[in-house]
C-alpha positions in Angstrom: 0.1 0.0 0.3 1.6 3.6 -1.0 0.4 5.7 1.9 -0.2 9.3 0.7 2.2 11.0 2.9 5.2 13.5 1.9 8.2 13.9 4.6 9.7 16.7 2.7 10.4 19.4 5.1 7.9 22.0 3.8 5.2 19.6 4.0 6.3 18.0 7.3 8.5 20.0 9.5 10.6 17.8 11.5 12.9 19.1 14.2 15.7 17.5 16.6 14.2 19.8 19.6 11.3 17.7 20.3 12.7 14.2 20.8 15.8 15.7 22.2 14.2 17.2 24.9 11.6 14.5 25.4 14.2 11.6 25.6 15.4 11.9 29.3 11.5 11.9 30.3 10.6 8.7 28.0 13.9 7.1 29.8 14.7 8.5 33.0 16.3 5.3 34.3 18.5 4.8 31.5 18.8 4.4 27.9 17.6 1.3 26.4 20.2 -0.6 24.6 18.2 -1.0 21.4 15.2 0.9 19.9 12.9 0.4 16.6 11.0 3.2 15.5 7.9 2.0 13.3 6.9 5.1 10.8 10.1 6.6 11.5 10.3 9.3 9.0 13.6 10.6 8.4 14.6 10.0 11.6 14.5 12.7 14.4 13.4 10.2 16.8 16.3 7.7 16.1 19.1 10.5 15.7 17.8 11.5 19.2 18.4 7.9 20.5 21.4 7.7 19.1 22.8 11.2 20.3 21.6 9.7 23.5 24.1 6.7 23.2 22.2 4.1 21.7 24.2 1.7 19.3 21.5 -0.1 18.2 18.8 1.5 16.2 16.4 0.8 13.6 13.7 2.3 11.6 10.6 1.3 9.4 8.4 3.4 7.4 5.7 3.0 4.6 7.1 5.5 2.5 10.6 5.1 0.8 12.9 7.6 2.2 16.4 8.8 0.0 19.1 7.6 2.0 20.7 11.1 1.6 17.5 12.4 4.0 17.9 10.0 6.6 19.2 11.3 10.0 20.7 7.6 10.8 22.6 5.1 8.9 20.8 4.1 5.6 21.2 0.6 6.3 19.4 0.6 9.4 16.3 1.7 7.4 13.6 -0.4 5.8 10.5 0.6 3.6 7.7 -1.8 4.1 3.7 -1.6 4.1 2.8 -1.1 7.4 -0.9 -2.4 6.5 0.6 -5.9 6.2 2.4 -7.8 9.1 6.1 -6.8 9.5 8.8 -9.2 11.2 12.3 -8.2 11.4 13.2 -11.8 13.0 14.3 -10.2 16.1 13.2 -8.3 19.7 14.1 -4.7 20.8 14.1 -3.5 23.9 11.6 -0.4 23.3 9.5 0.0 19.9 8.3 3.5 19.3 5.3 4.4 17.0 4.3 7.9 17.3 2.4 9.9 15.2 1.8 7.1 12.5 -1.6 5.3 13.4 -3.8 7.8 11.7 -2.2 7.6 8.6 -3.4 3.7 8.1 -6.9 2.7 7.4 -8.9 1.4 10.2 -8.9 -2.2 9.0 -5.4 -2.5 9.5 -5.3 -0.8 13.1 -5.0 -4.7 14.2 -1.9 -5.7 11.8 0.1 -2.2 12.9 -0.7 -2.8 16.7 0.6 -6.6 16.0 3.6 -5.4 14.5 4.7 -3.5 17.5 4.1 -6.0 20.1 5.8 -8.6 18.0 8.8 -6.8 18.6 9.1 -5.2 21.9 7.4 -6.0 25.3 7.5 -2.1 25.6 5.8 0.2 23.4 5.7 4.1 23.1 3.1 5.0 21.5 1.2 8.2 20.2 -1.6 9.0 17.6 -3.7 11.6 16.1 -7.2 12.3 18.1 -10.4 12.6 16.4 -10.4 15.7 14.5 -6.7 16.6 14.5 -5.6 18.0 11.2 -2.6 16.7 9.2 -1.5 14.7 5.9 -3.6 11.8 4.9 -5.3 11.7 8.5 -7.8 8.5 8.0 -7.8 7.0 11.0 -7.8 9.4 13.8 -9.3 7.9 17.5 -9.1 8.6 21.1 -6.3 6.8 23.4 -8.8 4.1 24.2 -9.5 2.9 21.0 -5.8 1.9 20.5 -5.6 0.6 24.2 -8.2 -1.6 23.5 -6.2 -3.2 20.7 -3.2 -3.6 23.1 -4.8 -5.2 25.6 -6.0 -8.0 23.1 -2.2 -8.5 22.9 -1.7 -8.9 26.3 -0.3 -5.1 27.0 -1.3 -2.7 29.4 -1.6 1.0 28.8 0.2 3.5 31.2 -0.7 7.2 31.2 1.6 8.9 33.1 4.1 9.8 30.2 2.0 12.6 28.9 1.8 14.5 31.6 5.1 14.7 32.5 5.5 16.3 29.3 2.5 18.4 29.0 4.2 21.5 29.7 7.5 21.1 28.1 7.0 23.6 25.0 10.5 22.4 23.4 8.0 19.1 22.7 5.7 19.1 20.1 2.2 19.6 21.2 0.8 16.4 19.1 3.5 14.3 21.4 2.7 15.9 24.5 -1.4 15.6 24.1 -1.3 11.9 22.4 1.9 9.8 24.2 1.5 6.9 26.3 3.1 3.7 27.2 2.2 0.2 26.5 3.8 -2.9 28.3 3.5 -6.6 27.9 1.4 -8.0 31.5 -0.7 -10.5 29.9 -2.7 -11.0 33.4 -3.4 -7.5 33.8 -4.1 -6.6 30.3 -7.7 -5.1 30.0 -8.1 -4.3 33.6 -5.9 -1.2 33.7 -7.9 2.2 33.8 -9.1 3.4 30.4 -6.8 6.2 29.2 -8.8 9.6 29.1 -9.6 11.6 25.8 -8.1 15.1 26.3 -7.2 17.4 24.3 -4.2 19.9 24.9 -4.9 23.6 25.1 -2.1 24.5 22.7 -4.1 21.8 20.1 -7.7 23.6 20.2 -7.0 25.8 17.7 -6.1 23.6 14.8 -8.6 20.8 16.2 -12.0 22.9 16.8 -12.0 25.0 13.9 -11.1 22.1 11.4 -13.6 19.6 13.1 -16.3 22.0 13.3 -16.1 23.2 9.7 -16.3 19.8 8.5 -19.2 18.6 10.5 -21.3 21.7 9.5 -20.3 20.4 6.0 -21.6 17.2 6.2 -24.5 18.3 7.8 -25.0 20.5 4.9 -24.8 17.6 2.3 -26.8 15.3 4.4 -30.0 17.9 4.5 -29.7 18.4 0.6 -28.4 22.1 0.8 -26.0 21.3 -2.2 -26.9 21.9 -5.8 -28.4 18.9 -7.6 -25.5 18.7 -9.9 -23.3 18.6 -6.7 -24.8 15.7 -5.7 -24.6 14.2 -9.3 -21.1 14.8 -9.7 -19.1 14.4 -6.8 -19.3 11.0 -6.5 -17.9 10.4 -9.7 -15.2 12.7 -9.1 -14.3 11.4 -5.7 -14.2 7.8 -7.1 -11.4 8.5 -9.7 -9.5 10.7 -7.4 -9.5 7.6 -4.8 -8.6 5.2 -8.0 -5.6 7.1 -9.1 -4.4 7.7 -5.5 -4.7 4.0 -4.9 -2.9 3.3 -8.4 -0.3 5.8 -7.7 
């Protein structure tokens, strides 16, 4: 599956500031020996890991990244279809998957979580909430949706990390809002408190106007407020645009 996503800086500005500031708070007891980043992009989080002293890093992304754009060794990168199971044949101390799951269709959610939990007993995860704008956001969910999928794999989800970074303006606001930790604890999985659906104050401006505008537009369509030709032409245009993106 070719995910419609552009990692170019103009479309997806990524800085080292956020990952570098977040790293000590993610691992206050010491750095892990190995880390896998699923949906790594150009590798800002892996570069921060290397700078912190992690030697064994690996990155996977659903989009092919040119080697010269990667911030970590190109031989540690693989392009894989994240809507299908991925098995690297090894385990890592930690897997991270940050603001990736929203780009994958809902019917592949379980497959992504399977890939994450296959490679480590500890997963640091974040995904866009409902209404969060961004490129190819086709699967925006509240955290408890992902929590249920982790629970099915025998993982307990902990909601303490985002409160530790909530007020750190060096870290991108979407991480501060959405991040949580999943750990393998089969006996307790599903019995832990549900992760609350919250919106960070700094996310209100980008989320609410777009969500309200979209919902109002949907209501107009459902109430027959558009012109008759709009209803005749739009489904045809939408079908061919979807087909083009699928074949691209």
